[in-house]
C-alpha positions as CSV (number, residue, x, y, z in Angstrom):
1,M,-31.6,-60.6,-71.5
2,W,-29.1,-59.1,-73.9
3,R,-30.9,-55.4,-74.1
4,R,-31.8,-55.5,-70.4
5,R,-28.0,-55.0,-69.6
6,V,-26.2,-53.7,-72.2
7,A,-22.1,-52.4,-72.3
8,E,-23.0,-49.0,-71.4
9,P,-20.0,-47.3,-69.8
10,L,-20.2,-46.0,-66.4
11,P,-19.1,-43.4,-64.3
12,A,-15.3,-43.9,-63.1
13,Q,-16.7,-42.9,-59.6
14,A,-19.5,-45.4,-60.1
15,H,-17.9,-48.3,-61.4
16,A,-17.9,-51.5,-59.3
17,T,-13.8,-51.4,-58.6
18,R,-14.1,-55.5,-57.8
19,V,-12.8,-57.9,-60.0
20,T,-15.2,-60.5,-61.2
21,F,-14.8,-63.8,-60.9
22,L,-15.4,-64.3,-64.6
23,E,-12.3,-62.0,-64.8
24,L,-10.4,-64.4,-62.3
25,F,-11.7,-67.3,-64.1
26,F,-10.1,-65.4,-67.7
27,D,-6.8,-65.0,-65.6
28,L,-6.3,-68.7,-65.0
29,V,-5.9,-69.6,-68.6
30,F,-2.8,-67.0,-68.8
31,V,-1.0,-68.9,-66.0
32,F,-1.7,-72.1,-68.4
33,A,-0.3,-69.8,-71.3
34,L,2.9,-68.3,-69.5
35,T,3.8,-71.8,-68.7
36,R,3.8,-72.7,-72.5
37,I,5.8,-69.9,-72.9
38,V,8.5,-70.8,-70.6
39,A,8.3,-75.0,-71.8
40,R,8.6,-73.4,-75.8
41,A,11.5,-71.0,-74.5
42,F,13.3,-74.1,-72.7
43,E,12.9,-76.8,-75.3
44,D,14.0,-74.1,-78.3
45,L,17.0,-72.9,-76.2
46,V,18.4,-76.0,-74.2
47,V,17.0,-79.4,-75.9
48,E,16.7,-78.6,-79.5
49,P,20.2,-78.9,-81.2
50,G,22.5,-76.4,-81.9
51,G,19.8,-74.2,-80.0
52,S,22.2,-72.6,-77.2
53,M,24.1,-70.9,-80.4
54,W,23.4,-67.1,-80.2
55,S,22.6,-67.9,-84.2
56,R,19.7,-69.7,-82.9
57,A,18.9,-68.3,-79.5
58,L,18.0,-65.1,-80.6
59,P,15.3,-66.0,-83.2
60,G,14.0,-68.2,-81.3
61,A,13.8,-65.4,-78.6
62,G,12.2,-63.6,-81.0
63,K,9.5,-66.0,-81.5
64,T,8.4,-66.4,-78.7
65,L,8.1,-63.0,-77.8
66,L,6.0,-62.5,-80.4
67,L,3.7,-65.1,-79.2
68,L,4.0,-63.6,-75.8
69,L,2.8,-59.9,-76.4
70,A,0.1,-61.4,-78.7
71,L,-1.2,-63.1,-75.3
72,Y,-0.8,-59.9,-73.4
73,A,-2.5,-57.9,-76.3
74,L,-5.3,-59.9,-75.7
75,W,-5.2,-59.8,-72.4
76,Q,-5.2,-56.1,-72.4
77,G,-7.7,-55.1,-74.4
78,T,-9.7,-57.5,-72.1
79,A,-8.5,-55.8,-69.1
80,W,-9.3,-52.2,-70.5
81,T,-13.0,-53.1,-71.4
82,T,-13.8,-54.1,-68.4
83,S,-12.2,-50.8,-66.4
84,R,-14.7,-49.2,-69.2
85,Y,-17.4,-50.8,-69.3
86,D,-20.1,-52.4,-66.5
87,P,-18.2,-55.9,-66.2
88,E,-21.0,-57.6,-65.2
89,S,-23.7,-56.5,-68.1
90,N,-24.3,-59.6,-70.1
91,A,-22.5,-57.8,-73.2
92,I,-19.3,-57.7,-71.4
93,Q,-19.3,-61.2,-69.9
94,A,-19.5,-62.3,-73.7
95,V,-16.7,-60.4,-74.3
96,V,-14.5,-62.1,-71.7
97,A,-16.5,-65.5,-72.4
98,V,-14.7,-65.3,-75.8
99,A,-11.9,-63.9,-75.3
100,L,-10.7,-66.8,-72.3
101,G,-12.2,-69.6,-75.1
102,A,-9.5,-67.6,-77.8
103,G,-6.6,-67.7,-74.7
104,L,-6.9,-71.3,-74.4
105,V,-6.3,-72.4,-78.0
106,M,-3.6,-69.8,-77.8
107,G,-1.9,-71.2,-74.6
108,V,-2.4,-75.2,-76.3
109,A,-0.9,-73.7,-79.6
110,V,2.1,-72.2,-78.8
111,P,4.6,-75.2,-78.3
112,Q,3.9,-75.3,-82.0
113,A,2.4,-72.4,-83.0
114,F,4.8,-72.2,-86.1
115,H,4.9,-75.5,-86.8
116,G,1.9,-77.4,-87.4
117,Y,-0.6,-75.3,-85.4
118,A,-0.3,-72.0,-86.7
119,E,-3.7,-71.9,-88.2
120,A,-5.3,-72.3,-84.2
121,F,-3.3,-69.9,-83.0
122,A,-3.9,-67.3,-85.6
123,M,-7.8,-68.1,-85.7
124,A,-7.9,-68.1,-82.0
125,Y,-6.1,-64.6,-81.7
126,V,-8.3,-62.7,-84.1
127,I,-12.0,-64.3,-83.0
128,G,-10.7,-62.8,-79.6
129,Q,-9.9,-59.5,-81.0
130,V,-12.5,-59.2,-83.0
131,A,-15.3,-59.9,-81.0
132,R,-14.7,-57.4,-78.6
133,P,-15.1,-53.9,-80.7
134,L,-17.6,-56.1,-82.3
135,V,-20.0,-57.0,-79.2
136,L,-19.5,-53.2,-78.2
137,R,-20.2,-51.8,-81.5
138,L,-24.0,-54.0,-81.1
139,S,-24.5,-53.0,-77.5
140,L,-23.6,-49.4,-77.7
141,R,-26.3,-46.7,-77.3
142,E,-23.9,-43.8,-77.7
143,Q,-23.0,-42.7,-81.3
144,G,-19.5,-41.5,-80.9
145,R,-18.5,-44.0,-78.6
146,R,-20.0,-46.9,-81.4
147,L,-17.5,-44.7,-83.5
148,L,-14.6,-45.8,-82.0
149,K,-15.7,-49.5,-82.1
150,W,-15.9,-49.1,-85.8
151,R,-12.1,-48.1,-86.2
152,M,-11.4,-50.8,-84.1
153,L,-13.2,-53.2,-86.2
154,V,-11.4,-52.0,-89.4
155,T,-7.9,-52.0,-87.9
156,Y,-8.4,-55.8,-86.5
157,G,-9.9,-56.5,-89.6
158,V,-6.4,-55.3,-91.4
159,I,-4.9,-57.3,-88.6
160,G,-6.9,-60.4,-89.3
161,A,-5.8,-60.5,-92.4
162,L,-2.2,-60.5,-91.6
163,W,-2.8,-62.8,-89.2
164,I,-4.7,-65.3,-91.1
165,V,-2.8,-65.0,-94.2
166,G,0.7,-65.6,-92.3
167,A,-0.6,-68.8,-90.9
168,F,-0.7,-69.9,-94.2
169,V,2.4,-69.7,-95.0
170,D,6.2,-70.8,-93.6
171,G,9.5,-69.5,-92.5
172,R,10.2,-66.5,-92.4
173,T,7.4,-65.0,-94.5
174,L,4.9,-65.7,-90.8
175,I,7.0,-64.8,-89.1
176,T,7.4,-61.1,-90.6
177,L,3.4,-60.9,-91.3
178,W,3.1,-61.9,-88.2
179,A,5.2,-59.3,-86.1
180,L,3.6,-56.4,-88.9
181,A,0.1,-57.1,-87.6
182,L,1.2,-56.8,-83.7
183,A,3.2,-53.4,-84.4
184,I,-0.1,-52.2,-86.3
185,E,-1.8,-53.6,-83.5
186,Y,0.3,-51.4,-80.5
187,A,0.6,-48.8,-82.8
188,A,-3.2,-48.5,-83.2
189,E,-4.1,-48.9,-79.9
190,R,-1.2,-45.8,-78.6
191,Y,-2.5,-43.4,-81.1
192,G,-6.3,-43.9,-81.0
193,W,-6.7,-46.1,-83.2
194,P,-7.2,-43.9,-86.2
195,V,-8.5,-45.1,-89.1
196,P,-8.7,-42.6,-92.9
197,G,-11.6,-41.0,-93.1
198,L,-13.3,-42.1,-90.0
199,G,-11.2,-40.0,-87.6
200,R,-9.0,-41.2,-84.4
201,S,-10.2,-41.5,-80.6
202,A,-8.9,-39.2,-78.1
203,T,-7.5,-41.4,-75.5
204,A,-6.8,-39.2,-73.2
205,R,-11.0,-38.4,-72.3
206,W,-11.5,-42.5,-71.9
207,D,-13.2,-42.5,-68.3
208,I,-11.9,-45.7,-66.9
209,A,-12.2,-47.2,-63.3
210,A,-8.8,-46.6,-62.1
211,E,-9.0,-49.0,-59.1
212,H,-10.5,-52.1,-60.9
213,L,-7.6,-51.2,-63.7
214,A,-4.8,-51.1,-61.3
215,E,-6.1,-54.0,-59.8
216,R,-6.1,-55.8,-63.3
217,Y,-2.3,-54.9,-63.9
218,Q,-1.5,-56.1,-60.5
219,Q,-3.4,-59.5,-60.9
220,F,-1.5,-60.0,-64.1
221,F,1.8,-59.5,-62.8
222,L,0.5,-62.4,-60.0
223,I,-0.1,-64.9,-62.6
224,A,3.6,-64.4,-63.6
225,L,4.8,-64.7,-60.5
226,G,2.6,-68.0,-60.4
227,E,3.6,-68.9,-63.0
228,T,7.2,-68.8,-61.5
229,I,6.5,-71.0,-59.0
230,L,5.3,-73.5,-61.3
231,V,8.1,-73.5,-62.9
232,I,10.0,-74.0,-59.7
233,G,7.9,-76.9,-58.8
234,V,8.4,-78.6,-62.0
235,S,11.1,-79.1,-63.2
236,Y,12.5,-79.7,-58.6
237,S,10.1,-82.3,-58.5
238,T,11.9,-84.2,-61.3
239,G,15.1,-84.7,-59.1
240,P,17.7,-85.7,-58.5
241,F,17.3,-84.3,-55.3
242,N,20.5,-83.5,-54.5
243,L,22.4,-80.7,-53.3
244,E,22.8,-79.0,-55.9
245,H,19.1,-78.7,-57.4
246,T,18.0,-78.3,-53.8
247,L,20.7,-75.3,-53.9
248,A,19.5,-74.3,-57.3
249,F,15.7,-74.6,-55.8
250,A,15.6,-72.5,-53.4
251,T,17.8,-69.7,-54.9
252,A,14.6,-69.5,-57.2
253,A,12.0,-69.8,-54.8
254,I,14.2,-66.8,-52.7
255,T,14.0,-64.8,-55.9
256,S,10.6,-65.0,-57.0
257,A,10.0,-63.8,-53.2
258,L,12.2,-60.6,-54.2
259,L,10.4,-60.0,-57.4
260,W,7.5,-59.8,-55.0
261,R,8.5,-57.8,-52.5
262,V,10.3,-55.2,-54.6
263,Y,7.1,-55.0,-57.3
264,Y,4.4,-54.6,-54.5
265,H,7.1,-51.9,-51.8
266,R,4.9,-48.7,-52.0
267,A,4.3,-48.1,-56.0
268,G,2.8,-51.4,-56.7
269,R,0.3,-50.7,-53.8
270,I,-0.7,-47.4,-55.1
271,L,-1.1,-47.7,-58.3
272,P,-4.7,-47.3,-58.1
273,E,-4.3,-43.8,-56.1
274,A,-2.1,-42.8,-59.0
275,I,-4.2,-43.2,-61.4
276,A,-7.2,-41.8,-59.5
277,H,-5.4,-38.7,-58.7
278,S,-3.5,-38.1,-62.2
279,N,-4.9,-35.4,-64.5
280,K,-4.7,-37.9,-67.6
281,P,-6.0,-41.1,-65.9
282,S,-5.8,-43.4,-69.3
283,A,-2.7,-42.1,-70.1
284,I,-1.0,-42.8,-66.8
285,G,-2.7,-46.5,-67.8
286,R,-1.8,-46.5,-70.8
287,S,1.7,-46.2,-70.0
288,A,1.0,-48.7,-67.0
289,A,0.3,-51.4,-69.2
290,T,3.3,-50.9,-70.9
291,T,5.5,-51.1,-67.9
292,H,4.0,-54.3,-66.3
293,L,4.5,-55.9,-70.3
294,V,8.2,-55.1,-69.8
295,M,8.1,-56.4,-66.1
296,I,6.1,-59.3,-66.9
297,I,8.7,-60.4,-70.1
298,G,11.1,-59.8,-67.2
299,V,9.3,-62.4,-65.2
300,V,9.0,-64.7,-67.5
301,T,12.5,-64.9,-68.7
302,T,13.6,-65.3,-64.6
303,A,11.7,-68.1,-64.9
304,L,13.4,-69.7,-67.7
305,G,16.7,-68.6,-65.9
306,Y,14.8,-70.6,-63.0
307,E,14.5,-74.2,-65.4
308,I,17.7,-73.9,-67.0
309,T,19.5,-73.4,-63.5
310,I,17.7,-76.0,-61.7
311,Q,18.3,-78.5,-63.9
312,H,22.0,-77.8,-65.0
313,P,22.7,-76.3,-61.5
314,V,26.5,-76.7,-62.0
315,G,28.6,-77.6,-64.7
316,H,29.8,-75.6,-67.5
317,A,27.0,-74.1,-69.4
318,P,26.8,-71.9,-72.6
319,A,26.6,-68.0,-72.4
320,T,23.2,-68.1,-73.4
321,W,22.5,-69.8,-70.9
322,I,23.4,-67.8,-68.4
323,A,22.0,-64.6,-70.0
324,P,18.0,-65.1,-68.8
325,V,19.1,-66.1,-65.4
326,L,20.2,-62.2,-65.5
327,L,18.4,-60.3,-68.5
328,G,15.2,-61.5,-66.5
329,P,15.4,-59.6,-63.2
330,A,17.0,-56.8,-65.3
331,L,14.5,-57.1,-67.2
332,F,11.9,-56.5,-64.3
333,I,14.3,-54.3,-62.3
334,A,14.2,-51.7,-65.7
335,G,10.2,-51.6,-65.7
336,R,10.1,-51.3,-61.8
337,A,12.1,-48.4,-62.9
338,R,9.4,-47.1,-64.9
339,F,6.9,-48.0,-62.8
340,E,8.1,-45.6,-60.2
341,Y,8.3,-43.1,-62.1
342,E,5.0,-43.2,-63.2
343,V,3.4,-43.5,-59.5
344,F,6.0,-40.6,-58.1
345,G,7.3,-39.3,-60.5
346,R,10.8,-39.5,-60.1
347,V,13.3,-42.7,-60.1
348,S,15.3,-43.6,-57.2
349,P,19.2,-43.9,-58.1
350,A,19.4,-47.1,-56.5
351,R,17.1,-49.0,-59.2
352,L,20.3,-48.0,-61.3
353,V,22.6,-49.5,-59.1
354,T,20.7,-52.6,-58.7
355,L,20.0,-52.8,-62.7
356,A,24.2,-52.5,-63.5
357,A,24.6,-54.8,-60.4
358,L,22.4,-57.5,-62.6
359,I,24.3,-56.9,-66.0
360,L,28.1,-55.8,-65.7
361,P,28.8,-59.6,-64.2
362,Y,27.5,-61.3,-67.1
363,P,31.0,-61.5,-69.1
364,L,32.5,-63.0,-65.6
365,L,29.5,-65.2,-65.1
366,T,29.8,-66.7,-68.7
367,F,32.5,-68.6,-66.6
368,A,30.8,-69.8,-63.6
369,P,28.3,-72.2,-63.5
370,P,24.2,-71.3,-63.6
371,V,23.6,-71.6,-60.0
372,A,26.6,-69.0,-59.4
373,A,24.6,-66.4,-61.6
374,S,21.2,-67.4,-60.0
375,G,23.1,-67.0,-56.6
376,L,23.5,-63.5,-57.6
377,A,20.8,-62.1,-59.2
378,A,19.1,-63.4,-55.9
379,A,21.8,-61.4,-53.7
380,V,21.3,-57.8,-56.0
381,L,17.3,-58.1,-55.3
382,L,17.5,-58.9,-51.9
383,A,19.9,-55.6,-51.7
384,A,17.1,-53.6,-53.5
385,A,14.6,-54.7,-51.4
386,V,16.9,-54.4,-47.6
387,A,17.2,-50.8,-49.4
388,D,13.8,-50.1,-49.7
389,A,13.1,-50.8,-46.6
390,R,15.8,-49.1,-44.8
391,R,14.7,-45.9,-47.3
392,A,11.2,-45.8,-46.1
393,H,11.8,-47.1,-42.2
394,G,10.3,-44.2,-39.7
395,R,9.0,-42.2,-42.6
396,P,5.6,-41.4,-43.5
397,P,4.3,-43.4,-46.5
398,E,5.1,-41.1,-49.9
399,P,1.8,-40.1,-51.5
400,A,1.3,-40.8,-55.1
401,R,3.0,-37.6,-57.1
402,P,2.1,-38.7,-60.9
403,P,3.8,-37.2,-63.4
404,F,0.6,-37.2,-66.3
């Protein structure tokens, strides 16, 4: 049965554009994992004694970011695989199933990933990443494509050693080894998995299914937005249901709706068209991966701001509590500006104005309650959404003009 449907690549025009049910099931794991990421960040910043001090908050944020980057690397590698090979083949379904299990274990381990569950997190990550090139190496017929999988296996072998060794040490050594492993992986993916003696892959020639890959990015952004809805609902459901908490709840819900509106306004809808019409589809696909990572970090940071605001809407708050309320939407807008460039080859000045309107008031808002900062973020995003609608009103839809 395995040999009956091997994992041979399909031409882009012959690739199934619809995402399979197994891929959607795989995505559900990351709804849970992102929720654990926000819960970890909230405990580090708000619950832990002294966590709100900058000397504690910045290292805590760095460690949480490291875990988020690992989760995204696992998801992204799987998404690219299903966009380059037949997602209905037995081999690719095996890859997705292993990644699903790995992502679930990683999500469970997130809260104690640096204290107690480091081995579980590292082992799950390494298994999820190594399984992909190993299964493809055994399934592919074409020698040139099998060579790429050899390069990936060598790279993941080095990376895996860093993850496993790091899991059995403590403190800064663990963080240093894991950060180095992620840096090597992201750089290797960017430069075609170079290995001495084996060369590197010409990623510009990678054949991808534009609509399928674009839909995967859109779905992961929706996963991040869905995680914000979970945070809003869970935080508010614990009560009390007074005016201040209800105002924070309503502001957060409006903000999530505005994030969705700003993302999908034209650029978010025609990403498949931009990839398909690009001279280098793999280049714009790879660039879109980085862009969506920035936007997703922004959305996750915004969700942290929601939880802080809903649970502590009024009264004096440390400056570190106000930071994610504004920094999250700002990161999203920065990523959205880059996204606009990838699709249209230009950046609207309104994006830069929006970014400034979110960042510049921060010093003043450190003296205001969290709900005031949340209200400002919602107002700025509303202004951005209105500006988008006015700019597009009465005009024909702008076509994709990718710069790649």
